[in-house]
Structure formats: C-alpha cells, structure tokens
N, C-alpha and C positions, 0 to 999 in steps of 0.2 A: 375284255382287254381294252376296247375303246374307252369304256367308262373309266377304267383305271388310269389311262393316259390323260383323259380330259380332267379327271379329278386331280391328277398330279400337276398338270399345267395350271389349273385354277389355284392350287395351293402355292405354287411358285409365284404366280402373278400376284396373288394376295399378299404374300410375304414381301415382294418388291414394293408393292403399293404402300405397305406400312412403313417401310424404310424411307420411302420418298417423303412422306409427311414428316417423319422425324428429321430428315435432312432439311426439308423446307423450314421447319420450325427452328432448327439450329442456324440456318442461313439468315433467318429474320432476327434471331437473338444476337447474332454476332455484331451487326451495326449498332444495336442498342447498347451493347457492352462497350464498344469502341466510343460511342458518344458519351456514355457515363464516365469512362476513364478520361476522355478529353475534358469534360466539364470539371471533374474533380481536380485534374492537373492545372487547369486554367484558374480555378478558384484559389488554389494555393499560391500560384504566381501573382495573381492580381491582388490578393489580400496583402501579400508582402510588399508589392509595389505601391499600394495606396496607404500604407502605414504612414502616419504623420501628415496626411493631406486631409482637407475637409470633404473629400469626395466619398460617395457612398456606393458600395457594390451591392447589386441585387441580382438574384438569379431570375432569368426569364426562360421560356421554353426554348431549348436548343442553344442557349448561350448565356452571356453575362452582360448586364447593363451598368455602366459607370455613370452615376448621376452627378452632374456638376451644376451647382446653384448659380443663379444669375448674380447674386450679391457677391462682391469680392472677386468676380471673374470678368465681368464686362463693365465697360465704362458707362456710368449713368447718363452722361451727356451725349455720348455717341454709342448707343447700345449694341452696335454690331462689332465693336472693337474690344479685343481682350486687354485687360489691365496687365501691366508689366509683371506684377506680383504673381499672376496666374501662369505665366509662361514657363516657369521652372517646373512646376508640377505636371503641366500638360506635356511639356517637352520630355520629361522623364517617362511618362506613359507611352508617348509615341516612339521613343527610342526602344523601349522594351518590345512593343508590339511589332515594330519594324523588323526586329531580329527573329521573331517567331513566325516562321513561314507557314505554320498550320492555321493561323488565324486571319480573319478579315474583319474590317471595322466599318460600321455605318455610323457616320457622324450626323446626329439629329439635332439641328438647331431648333430651339424652342423660344417662342415669343408670345406671351399671353397678355402682356400689359398694354398700356397706351403710350405711344411714342409721338413726339412732336413733329418730326420731319419725314418720317417714313412709316409705311404700313407695317402691320405685324408680320405679314407674309414676307415682305422684303427683309425685315430685320432677322427673322428666323432663318431664311436662306443664307444671308450674309454671315450669321453666326456659325452656321455649319461650314461655310466656305473658309472662314478665318481659322477655325480649328483644323480643318482638313489641310490647310496650307502648311501647318506644322508637320503633319504626317507626310506631305509631299517633300518637305525639306529633309526629312529623315529617310527618303527614298522608299516609301511604301508605294508599290505599283498600283496603278489604277484599277486592276482587276481585284485587288484586295481592299479597295477603299471606295465607299459610296457616300454621298451626302443627301440629306433630306431636310427641308424646312417644315416645321409644324407650328401652326398658329391657332388652330381651331380644334376644340374638343372640350366639352364641359367638365370632364374629370381630369384634365391634365394638371399636374402639379405646377402651380403658378410660380413657385420659387425656382423652378428648373430653368437653366439658361441653355444648357447643351447636355446631350446624353451620348455616350459612346457605346454602341451595341457591338460586343465582341463575340463573334461566332466563327465556326469553321467556314472556309471559303465557299464551298458548295452551298452551304446554308444561306450565306449572304445573297447569292444570286436568286435563291428561292424566295427570300424575304422581299427583295426588290420586285420580283414578279408578282408576289402576293398583293402588294400595294400598300398604300398609305395608311389605311384604317387599322391594319394589324400592328403597325408600329405605334400608332397613337394609343392603342389599348395598353401598351407596355408603360406608358408615361403617366399612369394613374398616380394620384396622390398617395404618398406612403402611408 
C-alpha cells in the first residue's frame, strides 16, 4: 500500500515537473515572439519613413540602425552643425518616433575625420547633441532618448556622420549599461 502511494505521488510530481519545463519554455518563447513582432512592425514603419531619403536602414541585434552619412548632412566648415537641407528628413524621422511610445532612440554621433578647431571626440558628441535637440523639440522624453559620441574604432564606417539606434525602451537602458564598445561594433563599414 505504501509503495503504491509513493509510486502515485512520484508519478504526479513527475508529471508536474514535465509541465513546468513546458511552461518555462513557453514563457521564454513569448518574449522572443514579441520582440520579433516588434522588429517586423518597426521595419515596415521605418522603411516607409525613409523612402526618398538618402538614409540607410540596417537591422542590428534587438533593433534597427538608421545610418546618416556625414556628407550632405553636416556643415564641412563647422562639422558639428546640421545643414538646413538635412533638417526636413531628420525632423520627419523624429516626429514619427516621438509618436511611437514603444520605441526609444540612441543618437550616436560619429566623427572619424580630422577637424581644424575641435577634436574628434568633441565633434562626435556635438553631432549627437545637435540631432538629439530635434528629438527634444518634438517632445521625446529623456527616458526614451540617449546620446553617445563615437570617434575611435578601426572598423567604423568613415562616411557615417550620425546613426539612430531605434530599440524598445527597456533595450535602450540595457545598451547604455552594456557600454560604448557594443555600440561601436554596430557602426562597422557596410
């Protein structure tokens, strides 16, 4: 009798344990599906938004990177300042992203050239801040907007002036915590 009870309890516990792993696998798969759906949805929105612009959209782990070249975007004599012709396209992007409360943006200023009056580090930070100011004008709150200046990295695309990393908000905070080198790795030459 005791053996039958013990065997019965063991069978019940064994069955529950099997269901727990299935439930755990399903729980892990759910965020992956949500992330994939978010990524696909953002891809469609961003591709439509970037039609007719010289900007390039590339997929990165957990988000999308909008590559904006230095040429025709920044003033060659004052490399931290945006050209008036670029304001329309960047403004259109910022208005769209400001309305989408599911996304956050890291503005990555890139400066790999030689500049007369300022260091590369200073130019890259000021580029990020100048583009981020357009986001602020469109009322993107600070918890959904971060800036970063990048000036060193042997594989960085030298034509790049600024990059907009579009990710879910919680992912942005993880990227900021992960550090500078992870972002630099995304800026490789195409």
